[in-house]
N, C-alpha and C positions, 0 to 999 in steps of 0.2 A: 888442434881444437876443431871439432866439427860444428857446423852451423845448424842449429836445431830450429831455426825459424821456418814457418810454413812454406816459404819459397824454396827452401832446400829439401822439402818433403812433398813432392808432387802428389803422392797418393793419399795425403792426409787432409784433404779439404774439409772433411766432416768434423775434424778435431778443432776445438775452440782455439783461436789465435792466442788468447791470453794464457793458455797453458804453457806456451813456449816463450812468452814475453817475460823476461826476468825483471822488468820494471813493475809488474803487477804485485799487489800486496802478497807477501809470502804465506800469510796465514790461510789463504784460500785453498792452497793445495798441500798444506802440511799434513803429514801422516800423524794420526793421533794414536798413542799407545794406551791400552787399557790397564796394563799392569806394570809395576815397577821392574819386573824381570825383563821387560822389553828394552829397558834403557841399556845402552852399551856398557859392558863391564868395566871399561877403562875409567868410567866416572864412578869412583868409589865413595866419594863424600862431597858434600857441598857446605858452604858456610851459610848459616841462617843470619837473620837481621842483627843478631847480637855478636856475630863474628865467630861463633863456636862451630866446630866441625861435628856433623852428625852423620851416621851412616844412612844410605838410601832407604833402609827399612824403617827408619824412624822419622824421616823428614816429612813435613806436610808440603806437598807441592803447591805452587801458587800459579796464578794466571792461567794460560792455556794448557799447562802441564797437568793440572789437577782436574779430575772429573767431578763436576758439581751435581750430577744427576740428571734426571729427565722428568718432564712434566707431561701428564696425559690429560688432554682436553677433548671435548666433543663439541662440534658446532652444527647448527642447523638454522636455516632461514625459513620462516613461515610467510609466504607471499601474501596470503589472504588478509593477514592483519599487519603486514610489514614489520615483523618482529625477528630479531636475532636471538637465538637461544645459545648461551655459552655455559657448558657444564665443565667445571674443574673437578676432575676425577681424583687423581693422586700424583704425588711426587715419589719417584722411585730412585733408589741409590743416592739419596740426598746427602751431601756433606757440607760442612761449614767450618770456618777457622775456629780454633780453640778459644780465641779471644771473644767469640760470640757467646760463650758459656757452654756448659755441659749439655743441658736439655732445654734450649730456649723454646718459647712458644712461637710457632711459625705460621704465617698466613700467606696467601697469594693475592697480590694486588694486580688488577687488570686495568688496562687503559686502551680504549678505542681512540686512535689518533686522528679524530675528526678535527676540523678547524676549532670547534669548541670541544676539547677532549671529554670523553665519558669515562669516569672512574668507577671501579667497584672493587670490593675486597671480601675475601672469604673469612670465615671465622678462624680464630687462632687455635692451632692444635699443638700438643706437646711434640717437640722435635724428636725425630728418629729417622732411620734410613728410609723407611717407606711410610708415608703419611697419606691416609685417605681423607679426602675432603667431601666429595660427592655433593657439590653445591651447584645449583643452576641459577644463572642470571639472565633476565629477559629485558631487552630494550626495544622500543618501537623506533626504528630508523629505516629510511628508504634504502632499498638494495643498491641503487646507483651510488649513494653516498658511501656505503660500506665497501664497495669493490675497489675503491681507490685508497683505502687506508690499511693500516696494520693493527693487529691486536697484540699488544705488548703485555707480558706477564713479568712481574717482579716478585721474587720469593724473598720475603722479609721476616726478620725476627721482631717480635713485639716486646718480649722481655728478655733480658733485663733492660735492653735499650733497643729502640727501633733502628735496625740496620738492614741493608739489602745484601742478601747472600749471593744472588745471581739473578739473571734475567733471560728471557727468551721471547721470540716474537713470531708472528705468523701473518702472511699477507692474506687478505680476504677476497682476492680476485675470483677464486673458485667456489665461493660460498653458494650453496644451493639448498633446496628443500630436502635433499637427501642428507641425513645426518652423517657427518664424517668424524672419524677419530684421528687424533694427531698425537704423536710422541715428539716432544720438543726438547732438544738438548739445552740444558741450562748452562749459560756461559757467565764469566765474571761480569759484575756490574760495570756499565760504562762510566768512565770518569766524568 
């Protein structure tokens, strides 16, 4: 067994130590497969929660295995009036568990994680793979306050019941007067 720690690799000082540390959380460096065909062929079926076997073609992957889609947002800070402009553009490749319904109405809930959190929510749209929101939210908050917080987005169903499909977040350290566009990977909701 070869030792992969940085001390054993003298020429790799620029590589993060945590990449070789097997104690770090495995999800940080896991490879993500975009298609079911990338799954090793030795795994031909899995049991679902009811215990029945289904082929890989028909199973709904859960957790980190399933792609929940991406959220596109734009951010801008206007220093002269101390305002943050948050534009929720659209969700792409959005998917949700069948238990959420065939075409639920979906909205994006945003949270600025300040000591007193600021909440906002888009209007609800009929669920599909690609949903355009095109809604802008403006808040008057000092830049110094914003640079230490995160902007969290929760993609939620409104009908038939309110449930969270997934979430994503973005640090606001780089917030500036130059409008920036971001594609955020939607991950399973935190427990």
